[in-house]
FIKOLZA-1660 file (N, C-alpha, C; in steps of 0.1 Angstrom, whole numbers, plus 5000, padded with zeros to 4 digits):
% residues 238
   i   px   py   pz ch aa at
   1 8540 7648 7047  A  M  N
   1 8534 7649 7061  A  M CA
   1 8529 7664 7063  A  M  C
   2 8518 7665 7070  A  S  N
   2 8514 7679 7072  A  S CA
   2 8522 7685 7082  A  S  C
   3 8524 7699 7081  A  R  N
   3 8533 7706 7090  A  R CA
   3 8529 7720 7092  A  R  C
   4 8535 7727 7102  A  R  N
   4 8533 7742 7103  A  R CA
   4 8543 7748 7094  A  R  C
   5 8539 7756 7085  A  L  N
   5 8548 7762 7074  A  L CA
   5 8557 7773 7081  A  L  C
   6 8570 7771 7079  A  A  N
   6 8579 7781 7083  A  A CA
   6 8583 7791 7072  A  A  C
   7 8587 7802 7076  A  A  N
   7 8591 7813 7065  A  A CA
   7 8603 7808 7058  A  A  C
   8 8602 7807 7045  A  P  N
   8 8614 7803 7036  A  P CA
   8 8626 7812 7039  A  P  C
   9 8637 7805 7039  A  H  N
   9 8651 7812 7042  A  H CA
   9 8652 7823 7031  A  H  C
  10 8655 7835 7036  A  G  N
  10 8659 7846 7027  A  G CA
  10 8646 7852 7020  A  G  C
  11 8634 7847 7025  A  A  N
  11 8622 7854 7019  A  A CA
  11 8620 7868 7026  A  A  C
  12 8616 7878 7017  A  A  N
  12 8613 7891 7022  A  A CA
  12 8601 7891 7029  A  A  C
  13 8599 7895 7042  A  P  N
  13 8587 7895 7049  A  P CA
  13 8578 7906 7043  A  P  C
  14 8564 7902 7043  A  G  N
  14 8554 7912 7040  A  G CA
  14 8553 7914 7025  A  G  C
  15 8559 7906 7016  A  R  N
  15 8559 7907 7002  A  R CA
  15 8550 7897 6996  A  R  C
  16 8540 7900 6989  A  I  N
  16 8531 7892 6983  A  I CA
  16 8529 7897 6968  A  I  C
  17 8532 7888 6958  A  P  N
  17 8532 7894 6945  A  P CA
  17 8519 7900 6940  A  P  C
  18 8520 7910 6931  A  R  N
  18 8508 7917 6927  A  R CA
  18 8505 7911 6913  A  R  C
  19 8492 7911 6909  A  S  N
  19 8487 7906 6897  A  S CA
  19 8485 7917 6888  A  S  C
  20 8484 7916 6875  A  P  N
  20 8481 7927 6865  A  P CA
  20 8467 7932 6866  A  P  C
  21 8464 7941 6875  A  L  N
  21 8449 7943 6877  A  L CA
  21 8444 7954 6867  A  L  C
  22 8453 7961 6861  A  G  N
  22 8448 7971 6851  A  G CA
  22 8440 7963 6840  A  G  C
  23 8446 7952 6835  A  A  N
  23 8440 7945 6824  A  A CA
  23 8427 7939 6830  A  A  C
  24 8427 7933 6841  A  Q  N
  24 8414 7928 6846  A  Q CA
  24 8404 7938 6848  A  Q  C
  25 8406 7950 6853  A  R  N
  25 8396 7960 6854  A  R CA
  25 8391 7966 6840  A  R  C
  26 8400 7965 6830  A  R  N
  26 8396 7968 6816  A  R CA
  26 8387 7959 6811  A  R  C
  27 8390 7945 6814  A  A  N
  27 8382 7935 6809  A  A CA
  27 8368 7935 6815  A  A  C
  28 8367 7937 6828  A  D  N
  28 8354 7938 6834  A  D CA
  28 8346 7951 6829  A  D  C
  29 8352 7962 6828  A  A  N
  29 8346 7974 6823  A  A CA
  29 8340 7972 6809  A  A  C
  30 8347 7964 6802  A  A  N
  30 8342 7961 6787  A  A CA
  30 8333 7949 6786  A  A  C
  31 8329 7944 6798  A  H  N
  31 8320 7932 6798  A  H CA
  31 8327 7920 6790  A  H  C
  32 8340 7919 6792  A  A  N
  32 8347 7909 6784  A  A CA
  32 8352 7897 6792  A  A  C
  33 8348 7896 6804  A  A  N
  33 8352 7885 6813  A  A CA
  33 8348 7871 6807  A  A  C
  34 8356 7861 6806  A  P  N
  34 8353 7850 6799  A  P CA
  34 8343 7842 6808  A  P  C
  35 8336 7833 6800  A  A  N
  35 8327 7824 6808  A  A CA
  35 8334 7816 6817  A  A  C
  36 8328 7811 6827  A  C  N
  36 8334 7801 6836  A  C CA
  36 8334 7787 6829  A  C  C
  37 8344 7780 6831  A  S  N
  37 8345 7767 6825  A  S CA
  37 8334 7758 6831  A  S  C
  38 8329 7748 6823  A  S  N
  38 8319 7740 6827  A  S CA
  38 8326 7726 6833  A  S  C
  39 8338 7725 6832  A  A  N
  39 8345 7713 6837  A  A CA
  39 8344 7713 6852  A  A  C
  40 8339 7701 6857  A  G  N
  40 8339 7701 6872  A  G CA
  40 8342 7687 6877  A  G  C
  41 8335 7681 6886  A  V  N
  41 8338 7668 6892  A  V CA
  41 8326 7659 6893  A  V  C
  42 8327 7647 6895  A  R  N
  42 8316 7637 6895  A  R CA
  42 8306 7643 6906  A  R  C
  43 8293 7640 6903  A  G  N
  43 8283 7643 6914  A  G CA
  43 8279 7657 6913  A  G  C
  44 8282 7665 6903  A  R  N
  44 8280 7680 6902  A  R CA
  44 8266 7682 6900  A  R  C
  45 8261 7694 6904  A  S  N
  45 8247 7697 6899  A  S CA
  45 8246 7700 6884  A  S  C
  46 8235 7697 6879  A  A  N
  46 8234 7698 6864  A  A CA
  46 8237 7712 6859  A  A  C
  47 8246 7714 6851  A  G  N
  47 8250 7727 6844  A  G CA
  47 8257 7736 6852  A  G  C
  48 8260 7733 6866  A  S  N
  48 8267 7743 6874  A  S CA
  48 8282 7739 6875  A  S  C
  49 8286 7726 6874  A  G  N
  49 8299 7723 6877  A  G CA
  49 8303 7722 6892  A  G  C
  50 8294 7726 6900  A  W  N
  50 8298 7725 6915  A  W CA
  50 8291 7713 6920  A  W  C
  51 8299 7706 6929  A  S  N
  51 8294 7694 6937  A  S CA
  51 8294 7696 6951  A  S  C
  52 8284 7688 6957  A  D  N
  52 8283 7689 6973  A  D CA
  52 8293 7681 6979  A  D  C
  53 8302 7674 6971  A  R  N
  53 8313 7667 6978  A  R CA
  53 8326 7668 6970  A  R  C
  54 8338 7670 6977  A  P  N
  54 8349 7671 6969  A  P CA
  54 8355 7658 6966  A  P  C
  55 8348 7651 6955  A  L  N
  55 8353 7639 6952  A  L CA
  55 8366 7639 6944  A  L  C
  56 8374 7630 6947  A  G  N
  56 8388 7630 6941  A  G CA
  56 8398 7639 6946  A  G  C
  57 8395 7646 6956  A  A  N
  57 8404 7656 6963  A  A CA
  57 8415 7649 6970  A  A  C
  58 8427 7654 6970  A  P  N
  58 8439 7647 6977  A  P CA
  58 8436 7647 6991  A  P  C
  59 8441 7636 6999  A  S  N
  59 8438 7635 7011  A  S CA
  59 8443 7647 7021  A  S  C
  60 8455 7652 7016  A  A  N
  60 8460 7663 7024  A  A CA
  60 8452 7675 7024  A  A  C
  61 8443 7677 7013  A  L  N
  61 8435 7688 7011  A  L CA
  61 8421 7687 7015  A  L  C
  62 8417 7674 7017  A  R  N
  62 8402 7672 7020  A  R CA
  62 8397 7678 7032  A  R  C
  63 8406 7678 7043  A  A  N
  63 8401 7684 7056  A  A CA
  63 8400 7699 7054  A  A  C
  64 8409 7706 7046  A  W  N
  64 8407 7721 7045  A  W CA
  64 8395 7723 7036  A  W  C
  65 8393 7715 7026  A  L  N
  65 8380 7718 7018  A  L CA
  65 8368 7717 7026  A  L  C
  66 8367 7706 7034  A  A  N
  66 8354 7702 7041  A  A CA
  66 8352 7711 7054  A  A  C
  67 8362 7717 7059  A  D  N
  67 8360 7724 7072  A  D CA
  67 8350 7737 7071  A  D  C
  68 8342 7739 7081  A  R  N
  68 8333 7750 7079  A  R CA
  68 8336 7760 7089  A  R  C
  69 8347 7759 7095  A  G  N
  69 8351 7771 7103  A  G CA
  69 8357 7781 7096  A  G  C
  70 8364 7791 7104  A  S  N
  70 8370 7803 7097  A  S CA
  70 8383 7798 7090  A  S  C
  71 8383 7800 7077  A  L  N
  71 8396 7794 7071  A  L CA
  71 8407 7805 7073  A  L  C
  72 8404 7818 7075  A  T  N
  72 8414 7827 7080  A  T CA
  72 8421 7823 7093  A  T  C
  73 8413 7820 7102  A  Q  N
  73 8419 7816 7115  A  Q CA
  73 8427 7803 7114  A  Q  C
  74 8423 7794 7106  A  H  N
  74 8429 7781 7105  A  H CA
  74 8444 7783 7098  A  H  C
  75 8443 7792 7088  A  L  N
  75 8457 7794 7081  A  L CA
  75 8465 7802 7091  A  L  C
  76 8460 7811 7099  A  H  N
  76 8468 7817 7109  A  H CA
  76 8475 7808 7119  A  H  C
  77 8467 7797 7123  A  E  N
  77 8471 7788 7133  A  E CA
  77 8482 7779 7126  A  E  C
  78 8482 7776 7113  A  A  N
  78 8490 7768 7106  A  A CA
  78 8504 7773 7102  A  A  C
  79 8505 7786 7104  A  S  N
  79 8517 7793 7099  A  S CA
  79 8521 7803 7108  A  S  C
  80 8534 7808 7106  A  D  N
  80 8540 7818 7116  A  D CA
  80 8535 7831 7113  A  D  C
  81 8532 7835 7100  A  R  N
  81 8528 7847 7097  A  R CA
  81 8517 7847 7086  A  R  C
  82 8505 7852 7088  A  L  N
  82 8494 7851 7078  A  L CA
  82 8493 7866 7073  A  L  C
  83 8493 7868 7060  A  Q  N
  83 8490 7881 7055  A  Q CA
  83 8479 7881 7046  A  Q  C
  84 8469 7891 7046  A  V  N
  84 8459 7893 7038  A  V CA
  84 8460 7905 7029  A  V  C
  85 8462 7903 7015  A  R  N
  85 8463 7915 7007  A  R CA
  85 8452 7916 6997  A  R  C
  86 8445 7928 6997  A  R  N
  86 8433 7929 6988  A  R CA
  86 8439 7932 6973  A  R  C
  87 8436 7924 6964  A  I  N
  87 8438 7926 6950  A  I CA
  87 8430 7936 6944  A  I  C
  88 8417 7935 6945  A  L  N
  88 8407 7946 6940  A  L CA
  88 8395 7945 6949  A  L  C
  89 8387 7956 6948  A  Q  N
  89 8375 7957 6954  A  Q CA
  89 8366 7969 6947  A  Q  C
  90 8356 7966 6941  A  G  N
  90 8349 7977 6934  A  G CA
  90 8337 7970 6925  A  G  C
  91 8331 7979 6918  A  R  N
  91 8321 7975 6907  A  R CA
  91 8327 7965 6897  A  R  C
  92 8321 7954 6895  A  G  N
  92 8326 7945 6884  A  G CA
  92 8316 7936 6880  A  G  C
  93 8319 7926 6872  A  L  N
  93 8310 7915 6868  A  L CA
  93 8312 7902 6875  A  L  C
  94 8302 7895 6878  A  P  N
  94 8304 7882 6884  A  P CA
  94 8306 7872 6873  A  P  C
  95 8312 7860 6876  A  C  N
  95 8313 7849 6866  A  C CA
  95 8298 7845 6863  A  C  C
  96 8297 7838 6852  A  L  N
  96 8284 7834 6846  A  L CA
  96 8277 7825 6857  A  L  C
  97 8285 7817 6865  A  D  N
  97 8278 7808 6875  A  D CA
  97 8274 7814 6888  A  D  C
  98 8277 7827 6890  A  E  N
  98 8276 7833 6902  A  E CA
  98 8262 7840 6906  A  E  C
  99 8256 7846 6896  A  P  N
  99 8244 7852 6900  A  P CA
  99 8233 7842 6906  A  P  C
 100 8233 7830 6901  A  G  N
 100 8223 7821 6905  A  G CA
 100 8222 7818 6920  A  G  C
 101 8234 7815 6926  A  P  N
 101 8233 7813 6941  A  P CA
 101 8229 7826 6949  A  P  C
 102 8230 7837 6943  A  L  N
 102 8226 7849 6950  A  L CA
 102 8211 7853 6948  A  L  C
 103 8203 7845 6941  A  Q  N
 103 8190 7847 6937  A  Q CA
 103 8181 7842 6949  A  Q  C
 104 8184 7845 6961  A  G  N
 104 8175 7842 6972  A  G CA
 104 8163 7850 6974  A  G  C
 105 8154 7846 6982  A  P  N
 105 8142 7853 6984  A  P CA
 105 8145 7866 6991  A  P  C
 106 8137 7876 6990  A  G  N
 106 8138 7888 6997  A  G CA
 106 8145 7898 6991  A  G  C
 107 8147 7910 6998  A  P  N
 107 8154 7921 6992  A  P CA
 107 8169 7917 6987  A  P  C
 108 8175 7925 6977  A  G  N
 108 8186 7922 6973  A  G CA
 108 8190 7910 6964  A  G  C
 109 8177 7905 6959  A  R  N
 109 8178 7893 6950  A  R CA
 109 8184 7898 6937  A  R  C
 110 8194 7888 6933  A  G  N
 110 8201 7891 6920  A  G CA
 110 8193 7888 6909  A  G  C
 111 8193 7894 6897  A  S  N
 111 8185 7890 6885  A  S CA
 111 8195 7888 6873  A  S  C
 112 8207 7887 6875  A  G  N
 112 8216 7886 6863  A  G CA
 112 8229 7893 6863  A  G  C
 113 8237 7892 6854  A  R  N
 113 8251 7899 6853  A  R CA
 113 8249 7915 6849  A  R  C
 114 8236 7919 6844  A  S  N
 114 8236 7932 6841  A  S CA
 114 8233 7942 6852  A  S  C
 115 8230 7936 6864  A  R  N
 115 8228 7946 6875  A  R CA
 115 8242 7950 6881  A  R  C
 116 8242 7959 6890  A  A  N
 116 8255 7964 6896  A  A CA
 116 8259 7954 6907  A  A  C
 117 8272 7951 6906  A  W  N
 117 8278 7942 6916  A  W CA
 117 8291 7947 6923  A  W  C
 118 8293 7943 6935  A  L  N
 118 8306 7945 6942  A  L CA
 118 8314 7933 6941  A  L  C
 119 8326 7933 6935  A  V  N
 119 8335 7922 6935  A  V CA
 119 8348 7925 6944  A  V  C
 120 8351 7916 6952  A  R  N
 120 8363 7916 6961  A  R CA
 120 8371 7904 6959  A  R  C
 121 8385 7907 6957  A  E  N
 121 8394 7896 6956  A  E CA
 121 8406 7899 6965  A  E  C
 122 8411 7889 6972  A  V  N
 122 8422 7890 6981  A  V CA
 122 8431 7877 6979  A  V  C
 123 8444 7878 6983  A  V  N
 123 8452 7866 6985  A  V CA
 123 8455 7865 6999  A  V  C
 124 8455 7853 7005  A  L  N
 124 8459 7851 7018  A  L CA
 124 8473 7843 7017  A  L  C
 125 8483 7848 7023  A  A  N
 125 8496 7841 7022  A  A CA
 125 8502 7836 7036  A  A  C
 126 8507 7825 7036  A  C  N
 126 8513 7820 7048  A  C CA
 126 8528 7822 7046  A  C  C
 127 8534 7830 7054  A  N  N
 127 8548 7833 7054  A  N CA
 127 8554 7838 7041  A  N  C
 128 8544 7846 7034  A  G  N
 128 8548 7851 7021  A  G CA
 128 8545 7842 7010  A  G  C
 129 8541 7830 7012  A  V  N
 129 8537 7821 7001  A  V CA
 129 8522 7821 6998  A  V  C
 130 8517 7825 6986  A  P  N
 130 8504 7826 6984  A  P CA
 130 8497 7812 6986  A  P  C
 131 8486 7812 6995  A  A  N
 131 8480 7799 6999  A  A CA
 131 8466 7798 6995  A  A  C
 132 8457 7809 6995  A  V  N
 132 8444 7809 6991  A  V CA
 132 8441 7822 6984  A  V  C
 133 8434 7820 6972  A  F  N
 133 8428 7833 6966  A  F CA
 133 8413 7832 6968  A  F  C
 134 8408 7843 6974  A  A  N
 134 8394 7844 6977  A  A CA
 134 8387 7854 6968  A  A  C
 135 8376 7851 6963  A  H  N
 135 8367 7860 6954  A  H CA
 135 8354 7860 6959  A  H  C
 136 8349 7873 6963  A  S  N
 136 8335 7874 6968  A  S CA
 136 8327 7884 6959  A  S  C
 137 8314 7880 6959  A  V  N
 137 8305 7888 6950  A  V CA
 137 8292 7890 6958  A  V  C
 138 8287 7905 6957  A  I  N
 138 8275 7907 6963  A  I CA
 138 8269 7918 6954  A  I  C
 139 8255 7918 6952  A  S  N
 139 8248 7928 6944  A  S CA
 139 8250 7942 6952  A  S  C
 140 8252 7953 6944  A  A  N
 140 8256 7965 6950  A  A CA
 140 8243 7970 6959  A  A  C
 141 8231 7967 6956  A  E  N
 141 8220 7972 6962  A  E CA
 141 8219 7964 6976  A  E  C
 142 8225 7952 6976  A  A  N
 142 8225 7945 6990  A  A CA
 142 8235 7951 7000  A  A  C
 143 8243 7962 6997  A  L  N
 143 8252 7967 7005  A  L CA
 143 8246 7978 7015  A  L  C
 144 8236 7972 7023  A  R  N
 144 8229 7980 7033  A  R CA
 144 8225 7971 7043  A  R  C
 145 8221 7976 7055  A  G  N
 145 8217 7969 7066  A  G CA
 145 8229 7960 7071  A  G  C
 146 8227 7947 7073  A  P  N
 146 8239 7940 7080  A  P CA
 146 8251 7939 7071  A  P  C
 147 8250 7942 7058  A  W  N
 147 8263 7941 7049  A  W CA
 147 8269 7955 7046  A  W  C
 148 8264 7965 7052  A  R  N
 148 8270 7979 7048  A  R CA
 148 8283 7980 7051  A  R  C
 149 8289 7973 7061  A  W  N
 149 8303 7975 7065  A  W CA
 149 8312 7968 7055  A  W  C
 150 8306 7960 7045  A  L  N
 150 8316 7953 7034  A  L CA
 150 8324 7964 7026  A  L  C
 151 8316 7974 7022  A  A  N
 151 8322 7983 7012  A  A CA
 151 8335 7991 7018  A  A  C
 152 8336 7991 7031  A  G  N
 152 8347 7998 7036  A  G CA
 152 8356 7987 7045  A  G  C
 153 8356 7974 7041  A  L  N
 153 8364 7965 7047  A  L CA
 153 8379 7967 7045  A  L  C
 154 8383 7972 7033  A  G  N
 154 8397 7974 7030  A  G CA
 154 8405 7961 7031  A  G  C
 155 8417 7961 7037  A  H  N
 155 8426 7950 7038  A  H CA
 155 8423 7941 7049  A  H  C
 156 8412 7943 7058  A  R  N
 156 8409 7934 7068  A  R CA
 156 8404 7921 7063  A  R  C
 157 8406 7911 7071  A  P  N
 157 8401 7897 7066  A  P CA
 157 8385 7898 7066  A  P  C
 158 8379 7893 7054  A  L  N
 158 8365 7890 7055  A  L CA
 158 8361 7879 7063  A  L  C
 159 8368 7869 7064  A  G  N
 159 8364 7857 7071  A  G CA
 159 8362 7860 7086  A  G  C
 160 8371 7868 7092  A  E  N
 160 8370 7872 7106  A  E CA
 160 8356 7880 7109  A  E  C
 161 8352 7888 7099  A  A  N
 161 8340 7896 7101  A  A CA
 161 8328 7886 7099  A  A  C
 162 8328 7877 7090  A  L  N
 162 8317 7868 7088  A  L CA
 162 8315 7859 7100  A  L  C
 163 8324 7854 7105  A  F  N
 163 8323 7845 7117  A  F CA
 163 8320 7851 7130  A  F  C
 164 8322 7865 7131  A  R  N
 164 8321 7872 7143  A  R CA
 164 8306 7878 7145  A  R  C
 165 8299 7879 7132  A  D  N
 165 8287 7885 7134  A  D CA
 165 8275 7874 7134  A  D  C
 166 8268 7874 7146  A  P  N
 166 8258 7863 7148  A  P CA
 166 8247 7864 7139  A  P  C
 167 8245 7875 7132  A  R  N
 167 8233 7876 7122  A  R CA
 167 8236 7868 7109  A  R  C
 168 8249 7865 7106  A  I  N
 168 8252 7859 7093  A  I CA
 168 8252 7845 7094  A  I  C
 169 8245 7838 7085  A  R  N
 169 8244 7824 7083  A  R CA
 169 8250 7818 7071  A  R  C
 170 8257 7807 7074  A  R  N
 170 8264 7802 7060  A  R CA
 170 8257 7790 7056  A  R  C
 171 8255 7790 7041  A  G  N
 171 8249 7779 7036  A  G CA
 171 8257 7767 7033  A  G  C
 172 8253 7757 7025  A  P  N
 172 8261 7746 7023  A  P CA
 172 8273 7750 7013  A  P  C
 173 8284 7742 7016  A  I  N
 173 8296 7743 7008  A  I CA
 173 8296 7734 6995  A  I  C
 174 8299 7740 6984  A  T  N
 174 8300 7732 6972  A  T CA
 174 8315 7733 6966  A  T  C
 175 8319 7724 6958  A  Y  N
 175 8333 7721 6954  A  Y CA
 175 8333 7720 6938  A  Y  C
 176 8345 7723 6933  A  R  N
 176 8348 7720 6919  A  R CA
 176 8364 7722 6917  A  R  C
 177 8367 7718 6905  A  H  N
 177 8380 7721 6899  A  H CA
 177 8378 7734 6891  A  H  C
 178 8388 7743 6892  A  L  N
 178 8388 7754 6883  A  L CA
 178 8400 7752 6874  A  L  C
 179 8399 7757 6862  A  R  N
 179 8411 7756 6852  A  R CA
 179 8408 7768 6841  A  R  C
 180 8418 7770 6833  A  A  N
 180 8416 7779 6822  A  A CA
 180 8404 7775 6814  A  A  C
 181 8396 7785 6809  A  P  N
 181 8398 7800 6810  A  P CA
 181 8390 7806 6821  A  P  C
 182 8387 7799 6832  A  D  N
 182 8379 7805 6843  A  D CA
 182 8388 7817 6849  A  D  C
 183 8380 7827 6850  A  R  N
 183 8387 7840 6854  A  R CA
 183 8392 7839 6868  A  R  C
 184 8386 7832 6877  A  R  N
 184 8390 7829 6890  A  R CA
 184 8404 7822 6892  A  R  C
 185 8403 7811 6881  A  Y  N
 185 8416 7803 6880  A  Y CA
 185 8427 7812 6875  A  Y  C
 186 8425 7820 6866  A  R  N
 186 8436 7829 6860  A  R CA
 186 8440 7839 6871  A  R  C
 187 8432 7844 6878  A  S  N
 187 8437 7853 6888  A  S CA
 187 8444 7846 6900  A  S  C
 188 8441 7833 6903  A  A  N
 188 8447 7826 6913  A  A CA
 188 8462 7823 6908  A  A  C
 189 8463 7817 6897  A  V  N
 189 8476 7813 6892  A  V CA
 189 8484 7824 6889  A  V  C
 190 8480 7837 6886  A  A  N
 190 8488 7848 6885  A  A CA
 190 8496 7851 6897  A  A  C
 191 8490 7848 6909  A  Q  N
 191 8497 7851 6922  A  Q CA
 191 8509 7840 6923  A  Q  C
 192 8506 7827 6918  A  L  N
 192 8518 7818 6918  A  L CA
 192 8528 7821 6909  A  L  C
 193 8524 7825 6896  A  A  N
 193 8534 7829 6886  A  A CA
 193 8543 7841 6890  A  A  C
 194 8537 7850 6896  A  A  N
 194 8544 7862 6901  A  A CA
 194 8554 7859 6911  A  A  C
 195 8551 7849 6919  A  A  N
 195 8560 7845 6931  A  A CA
 195 8570 7834 6925  A  A  C
 196 8571 7832 6913  A  G  N
 196 8580 7823 6907  A  G CA
 196 8577 7807 6910  A  G  C
 197 8564 7805 6913  A  L  N
 197 8559 7791 6916  A  L CA
 197 8553 7784 6906  A  L  C
 198 8553 7770 6905  A  P  N
 198 8546 7764 6895  A  P CA
 198 8531 7767 6894  A  P  C
 199 8525 7767 6882  A  T  N
 199 8511 7768 6880  A  T CA
 199 8504 7756 6877  A  T  C
 200 8497 7750 6885  A  P  N
 200 8489 7736 6881  A  P CA
 200 8479 7739 6871  A  P  C
 201 8476 7728 6864  A  A  N
 201 8465 7730 6853  A  A CA
 201 8451 7731 6858  A  A  C
 202 8449 7727 6871  A  R  N
 202 8436 7729 6877  A  R CA
 202 8439 7731 6892  A  R  C
 203 8429 7738 6899  A  L  N
 203 8430 7741 6912  A  L CA
 203 8417 7737 6920  A  L  C
 204 8417 7732 6931  A  W  N
 204 8404 7729 6938  A  W CA
 204 8399 7742 6945  A  W  C
 205 8385 7743 6944  A  A  N
 205 8378 7756 6949  A  A CA
 205 8367 7751 6956  A  A  C
 206 8362 7760 6965  A  R  N
 206 8349 7758 6973  A  R CA
 206 8342 7770 6973  A  R  C
 207 8329 7770 6975  A  R  N
 207 8321 7783 6976  A  R CA
 207 8309 7781 6985  A  R  C
 208 8304 7791 6991  A  S  N
 208 8292 7790 6999  A  S CA
 208 8286 7805 6999  A  S  C
 209 8274 7805 7003  A  V  N
 209 8266 7817 7003  A  V CA
 209 8264 7821 7019  A  V  C
 210 8267 7833 7022  A  F  N
 210 8265 7839 7035  A  F CA
 210 8254 7847 7035  A  F  C
 211 8243 7845 7043  A  A  N
 211 8231 7853 7042  A  A CA
 211 8229 7861 7055  A  A  C
 212 8223 7873 7054  A  A  N
 212 8220 7881 7066  A  A CA
 212 8209 7891 7061  A  A  C
 213 8199 7893 7068  A  G  N
 213 8189 7902 7065  A  G CA
 213 8182 7901 7052  A  G  C
 214 8182 7888 7046  A  G  N
 214 8175 7886 7033  A  G CA
 214 8184 7889 7023  A  G  C
 215 8197 7892 7025  A  R  N
 215 8207 7896 7014  A  R CA
 215 8217 7885 7015  A  R  C
 216 8224 7883 7003  A  R  N
 216 8235 7872 7002  A  R CA
 216 8248 7876 6997  A  R  C
 217 8258 7871 7002  A  L  N
 217 8272 7872 6997  A  L CA
 217 8277 7859 6993  A  L  C
 218 8282 7858 6981  A  L  N
 218 8289 7845 6977  A  L CA
 218 8303 7846 6977  A  L  C
 219 8309 7836 6985  A  V  N
 219 8325 7836 6987  A  V CA
 219 8330 7823 6981  A  V  C
 220 8339 7826 6971  A  T  N
 220 8347 7814 6965  A  T CA
 220 8361 7815 6970  A  T  C
 221 8366 7803 6975  A  E  N
 221 8379 7802 6980  A  E CA
 221 8389 7791 6971  A  E  C
 222 8399 7796 6965  A  V  N
 222 8406 7788 6957  A  V CA
 222 8419 7784 6964  A  V  C
 223 8421 7770 6965  A  F  N
 223 8433 7766 6974  A  F CA
 223 8445 7763 6965  A  F  C
 224 8456 7771 6969  A  L  N
 224 8468 7770 6961  A  L CA
 224 8477 7757 6967  A  L  C
 225 8487 7753 6960  A  P  N
 225 8493 7741 6964  A  P CA
 225 8499 7740 6977  A  P  C
 226 8505 7751 6983  A  V  N
 226 8511 7751 6996  A  V CA
 226 8501 7746 7008  A  V  C
 227 8488 7748 7005  A  V  N
 227 8478 7744 7016  A  V CA
 227 8480 7729 7020  A  V  C
 228 8484 7721 7010  A  A  N
 228 8484 7707 7012  A  A CA
 228 8496 7703 7022  A  A  C
 229 8505 7712 7024  A  S  N
 229 8517 7709 7032  A  S CA
 229 8514 7714 7047  A  S  C
 230 8503 7722 7049  A  L  N
 230 8500 7728 7062  A  L CA
 230 8494 7718 7072  A  L  C
 231 8495 7720 7084  A  A  N
 231 8488 7712 7095  A  A CA
 231 8473 7713 7093  A  A  C
 232 8466 7703 7093  A  R  N
 232 8452 7703 7090  A  R CA
 232 8444 7710 7100  A  R  C
 233 8433 7717 7096  A  P  N
 233 8426 7726 7106  A  P CA
 233 8421 7717 7117  A  P  C
 234 8421 7723 7130  A  K  N
 234 8415 7717 7142  A  K CA
 234 8400 7717 7142  A  K  C
 235 8394 7706 7144  A  K  N
 235 8379 7705 7144  A  K CA
 235 8373 7713 7155  A  K  C
 236 8363 7719 7153  A  G  N
 236 8355 7726 7164  A  G CA
 236 8360 7739 7167  A  G  C
 237 8369 7744 7157  A  R  N
 237 8376 7758 7159  A  R CA
 237 8369 7767 7149  A  R  C
 238 8369 7779 7150  A  G  N
 238 8365 7789 7140  A  G CA
 238 8351 7795 7143  A  G  C
% end
């Protein structure tokens, strides 16, 4: 049954496990990031692995995946304490399936992994339990105009800023399973392992493009197991 998550007995407040970032940064610097897995779900776009519907998703997770409101706000409403911790933010490489959605018309158009990119990764935790791993990518040259604030966002939630700015428009949401050796999957399960939690063989993820001023930001959200136990997001909020 869905419920509002209470802080676990004896849990240390404000603690979210850290992942081994040094190894990740060295891999990025050496252009050694593995290719994203091609395994997806039925109804996917050819060659992308991403689908316009979360077919096969558990019922307890379906409302979270499909909701177009602010995920940050909904997690805050479903828990006693929401924490956002930045894992990394800086120059890096996107996954192989990420430059494509960023190739929109106009300035800041991506042309492949060889250009400069800003990669941001955070974990959102409900009462100290990792709930969502978020991975965002934007071309470095797009960090101007309506996106110039992104470079200095720090530990503040990206979702709140995206839904507060009327200039920003969200595109369609697409879905897929992530599993090894996908880099986003590995980063997400590292949070679970560090917290002493089981690491599923696959995780549901969704992504969408946020556009403003002809420039695009791609946000991928990986849902960790605890989300299925939370009260479902309220419709019309966010």
